[in-house]
N, C-alpha and C positions, 0 to 999 in steps of 0.2 A: 655290436662287438667288432664289426669289420673296421671301424674307424680306429681301433686300437692296433691294427696290424701295421708293422713296419713296412717300409717300401719294398724290402726284399721279400718279406713274407707275402705281400700282395702279388709280387711277381711270381712266386712259387705257385699260387693258385691260378694265375694266368697261364703259366707253363703247363700246369696240370690239365687245364682245358685243352690246350694244344695237343698234349700227349693222348688224351682221351679221343680226340677227333682223329689223330693219326692212326690209332689202333682200332678205329671203327666203332666207337662207343658214343652214345648220345648223352651220357651223364658221367660225372667225375666220381670215380671210386678211389679207395685208399691207395691202390697201386699207382694210379695216375698222379696223386699228390706226392708220393715218394719219388716218382720219376721227375716231377717238377722241382722237387727239393734238391735232387742231385744235379739238376741243370744249373741251379744257382750256386755254383761251387764256392764263390768268394763270399761266404756268409758264415755265421756262427755255427750252424749245423755242420757245414762242410769242414770247419776247423776241428769240431769235436770228432767227427768221423776219422779225420787224419790222425788225431792224437790217439784214437783207439786202434790205429793200424788198419783201417778199412779203406780199401781202394774203391773209388766211386765207380769205376768200370765194373768191378766185381758185383756191386749191387745192381747195376743196370743189367748185366748178363743173367743174374739170378732172377730178376723180375721178368725179363722178357722170355725166359725159359718157361715161366709158369703162367704167362698171360696168353689167353686165346684171342685171336683176332675177332672183333665183332663185325656185325653187318650193318651198323648204323651209319648215318651220313655225317654225324658230327655237326659242328657249326650251330648257329642260332643261339638261343639262350640255354646254355648247359647248366644243369643243376647238380649239386652235390647229392650223392646217394645217402641213405641213412647212415651207412658205416662211415662215409667220409665226413658227414655232419658230426658224428660222434667224435671223430678225430679233432675237429675244431673245438668242440666242447671240452675235451680233455686237455687240449692245448691251452684253452682259457683257464682251466683249473690249475694247470701247472704254472702259468704266469702268476696267478693269485698266490699259489703255494710259495713261490719264490719272491713274492712282494714286488714284482715287476709291474711297471705302469704301462706296458706295451705287450703285444704278442709278437714274438720274433720267430725266426726259423728254428731256434733251439727248442721252443715250446711246441712247434709243429712236429719236430722229430720225436719228442716225448709223447705227443698225442698219437703218433703212428705206432709207436711201440706199445703203448698202454691199451690201444683199442682191442687187441687180442684176437679178433676173429677174421680180420681182413687179410688179403694177400700181402700187403705191406708189412704187417706185424709178423706174419709167418716168415717172410723173407729176412727181416731183421733179426728174428730169434735164431734162425739157422746160421746167421753170421755171428752169433753170440754177443749181440748188442743188447745190453740190459739197461733199464731205466736209471738205476743207481749210478752206473758209470757215466751216463750222459748228464745226469744232474750234477755230479761232482765236477766234470769238466765245464759245464755251463756256469756254475758258481765261480770256478777258478777264473774263467775268462771274464766274467762280469766284475770280479773284485780286483783283478790284476790290471796293469797298464796295457793299452792297446798295442798289438804287435804291428810293427811297420810293414806296410805293403799288404796287409791282410783285409783291406776293404772297409775299415772303420770310417765313418763319415763324421765330419764336424758339423755341429749345429750352428745356427746364426750367432749364438752366444759364445761359441768356442768350446762348449762341453762336448765330450765324446760319449756316445752310447752305442751299444751293440746293434748291428744291423741297421745303423742309421736312424734309430728311434730317438726323437727328441725327448728330453726330460719333460714329464707331465706334472702339472700342479694338481690336477684332479686325480682322484683314486680310480682304480680299475673297477671296484665293486659298485653296484648301483646305489647303495645307501651311504657311500662315503667311508666305508670301513675297509681297511686294507688287511684285515685278518685273513689268513690263508683258508681256502676252502679245502675240503677233502677231495682227493683226485677223482673219486666216484662214490656212488652209493652202494657199491658191490657188497653183497652179503649183509646188508643192514636191515634190521627189522623195520616193518612198516605197520606200526601199531596205532599211531595217533596223527591226525592232521597238524597238531601243534608241536610235533617233534622235530620240525624242519625249520631252518632259518629262511629269511627272505632270499638270500643268495642261493640256497639249495633249491628252493621252490622255483625261482625264476630260471636260474642257469641250468639246472639239471632236469627237474620234473617238467616244467613248462617248456623248456628248450627241446626235450625229447618228444613231448606231446606235439609240439608244432611240427617237428620233423616228420612224425608219423602222419599228421594231418595233411601235409603237403605232398609227400612222396610215396605214401604207402599205396601202391597200385600195381598193376600187372607189369609195369616197366621196371619194377624194383623187386625181382624175385629174391634178391639176397636178404630182404627183410625176413624171409622165412627161415633164415639161419640163426637168428638171434638166440632162440631157445632150442636149437636142434640138439637132440640127445638129452634134453633136460626134462625132468618130470616135476609137476606141481601136484601136491596132495591137497585136495579140497575136502574139508571136513565141516560138518554142520552140527552145532550143539543141539542136544536132544530137546532143549527148552525153546528153540527158535520156532516161531510159527511159520507154516508154509504159506507165505503171502507174496505180494508183488515185489517186496524188497528182496526176498530170498531168490525169486525168479531172476531179478536183474543181476544180483551178485553172482549166481551160478552161471547164467547164460553169458554175462559179460566176461567173466574170467575164462570160461571155456573157449569163447570166440577169440579173446585176446591171445591166449596161449597157443591156440591152433594157428592163428595168423602168423605167429612168430616161430612156428615149427616145433613147439613144445607139446607135451602130453599132459593132460589133466586126468588124475585118478580120483574119483569121488568115493568118499568113505561114508558108510552108513552112519546115521546119527547115534546108533547104539554103541558104536566103537569110539566115538569122539572122546568119551570119558577116559580112555586108556592111552591117550597120546603120550603123556609124560612118561609112563612106565615103559613105553616102547621106543624111547628116545634113541637107543642104539640102532634099532632097525631103521627108523626114519632118517637118521643121519647117514646111514650107509646106502639106503635105497632111493631117497628122494632129494631133490635139490631145493625145495622150499615147501612150507606148509602154509596154506591159506585157510583160515577158519572163520566161519560165520556164526554169529550169535553168542560169542564167548564174552564173559565178563572181563573187566580190567584185570582182576586178580588172576583169572585163567590165562589171559594173554601174557601177563608178566611171568607167570610160572613156566609157560611153554617157551618163552624167549630165553629164560635162564637154563632150561633143561636141554634145549636143542642147539646144535651148532649151525644148522641151516637157517636161513631167514624165515621169520614168522610174519605173515601178512594178515592184517585185520580186514576181513571182507565186509564188515559191518554187522548189523543185526543186534549189537550190544548197546554200549553207551556212545559209540562213535560210528561214523560212516565216512572214513577218510577218503576213499576213492571218489565217491560222489561229490563230497565237499570240495576237494581240490579241483575236480573237473569243472564244477560250476564256477569256482573262482578263476580258473583258466579261461572259461568262456567270457567272463567279464574283462579279464586282462587282455584277451585277444581282441575284443570288440572296442575297448577304450584305448588300446595301445599303451596303457600305463595303469598303475594303481597308486599314482601319486596325485595328491591334491584333489581327490574326489570323495564324495560322500555316498556310502552304501547304507540304505535303510533296510534293516532286517526285521520283518514282521512275522510273528507267529510264536507258538508256544515252544518251551524247551523240548528238545528231542535230539536224537543222535545226529541227524544231518545238520540241523541248525547249530548245534554246539560245535561240531567238527568244522563247519564253515567259519564260525566266529574264531575258533582257535587258529585256523590257517590265516585268516585275515589279520589277526593281531600281530603277525610277524612283520607286517609292512609298516615302515616308519612314517610314511607321509599319507596314510590313509585314515579317513574318519568313518567310523561305524556307529550308526544310531540304532538303538534297540527299542522296540515297543511291542506290546505294552509291558510295564513292569509287573512281575508276578510275586505275590506274597507266598513264597515257597522256600523252605530251608535249603533244599538241594539247589534251587536256582540261585539263591543268595551265595552259596558256597562256590558255585560255578562262576558267577560274576566277579567274586573276589579274586579268584585265580586268573580270570581273563584280564581284569584290570591290572593285576600285578605284571602279567606278561606285557601288556600294552605300555606300562610305565617303563619297562626295560627296553622295549624296542622303539618307542616313540609313536606308536599308533594311538589314535584318539578314540576312546570308547565312550559314547554318550547314552545315557538312559533317558529317552524321551517320554513325556507324560502320556502321549497318545500316538497311534499310528500316523495321524495327520502331521503331528509335530516332527516325527522321525522322517517322513517322506519329503518335508519341505526342503526344496533346493537340492534334493538328492539326485545323483547321476544314475544310480541303480536302485531298484526296489527288489529285494530278494524275499520272496514269500515262502516261508518254511512250511514243511508238511504239517497239516493239522490246523492251519489258519482258518479254513472254511468248514471245519468239522464240528460235530457236537451240537447240543441243544442251543448253545449261545456262542456261535462262531465269532471269531475276531473280525473276519471280513465277510461282507456281503458283496453282491455284484455292484450295488450302488456305491458302497464305500470304496471298493477297489477302483472304480472310475474316479472318485474324488481324490484318492491318493495319487493316481496318475497325473491328474491336473495340477497337483502341488509340486511335482518334480520339475527338474530342469526341462526346458523345451525339447532337448535332444536325449533326455533320459529314457531308459528302458527297464524292463523288469524280467525277472526269472522266477519260475516256480520250482522249488526244490523237489516237490512230489510230482514226478512226471506222469503218474498214473493214478492220482488220488482225486479227492473232491474239489481241488482247486480249478479243475478244467472249466467250469462255468464262468470263472472269473476272468478267463483269458480272452474275452472279446476284444478285438483290436490288437492283440499281441502279434508282433511281426513273426510270421511263420519261419523265416530264415533263422531267427534267434533260437527258437525251440528246436529246429532241425540241427543246428550247430551244437546245441547243448547235449542232445542225445548222442550225436556222433562223438563229441569230445569225451563223454563218459567212457566210451570204448577206447578211444585213442589214449587217454590217460592211463587206463589199465595196462595197455600195451607198454607205455613208457615206463611205468613203475616195474613191471615184470622184467623188461629189458635192462633197466638200471640195477635192480636189486639181485636178480637171480644170477 
């Protein structure tokens, strides 16, 4: 994403680092980005602020009145805090929304306003700077002729672009689509892993997960403010068995919300049947509902009845948190989901199906399934999966055997249940044969972290399993932070 930044936008981040060091901080927060932005006066954001009647010095005074001096030494390799990283993601989304092929200072200004919880956003709101006014002026400046003396730069071809950004032939989005993205996933239901586009998964969900993975530690106490004052109602369907999957769902959501400063209220299974009829209370008292063990029909009914976001914790026909987290582990390790083959081995089930639905959003990915199952429900699922793949450009292949699926695969994803039952799909010997059929640098993941696949894991690199477990918690944090 950084290569999309204009020269002036890059200088803003450099200035932000200087401001953070000057004020005694070891990391760059939103207020430092805003201080860096107003230092680069001769830019599009500066012009917008002037047209809104905002004096740069007023912003500086407002900021410094509310910033406490830190005790850090500054210098060295200064990182963006989670809140500042969110500003960058929102700036990226605004660039996409405006169909711009670059990220300029106007997009950074919008990101600072839209972030909502940082010092910069609070300062801009106090000065009555709203996103719609900024968008209107940004569009006007982009469509109109350049103003003389306002700092526009000429490219080598003579074309003028805002903030000195050269016109780009390549699109901003990773799959070649210039379709605008939503500014955020705020208040959006999280029901299915297949409900999100490739751009939304990578730019928002994976982007936020990566931010939590890198900077969520004692040095970043502001992470605990993401859900400060927010409550998440966790309900379990009365039909859900009390097993390891329920343990992971409840514990993972409890820890994720707690780490973000939120509060989880657990509802007894006997009351889960009354959620729809109590919609008014839930809308007034809670900020989100997370339900485990609900059917698709129940989830859809709750999403229609409630104004707050409804999140599927798994236990029914899908396991979206775990599936997206495992796909993130693959994306993070391979650095891409383009031009690689993922072999998915194992029977139909919530995690496998969710994983495949999420993978089908990626246009340059090949997914090989094995073994084929003679089952009406599986046939219906595969029909829908292939329809999605045709729309996105993903390649879905039904292999005749696990060995055929694993041949030249970069990743072997073993779904829960592959080693269970009287006639398991995988034995220890067969798992070893599958590994030898993969690419030399290929690796494998077990979807069931706590099930009977464990004996098959001989030779599995321990760091991959450790990352997979940690990422399932980080992704829960990311989704809660983005949606609630």
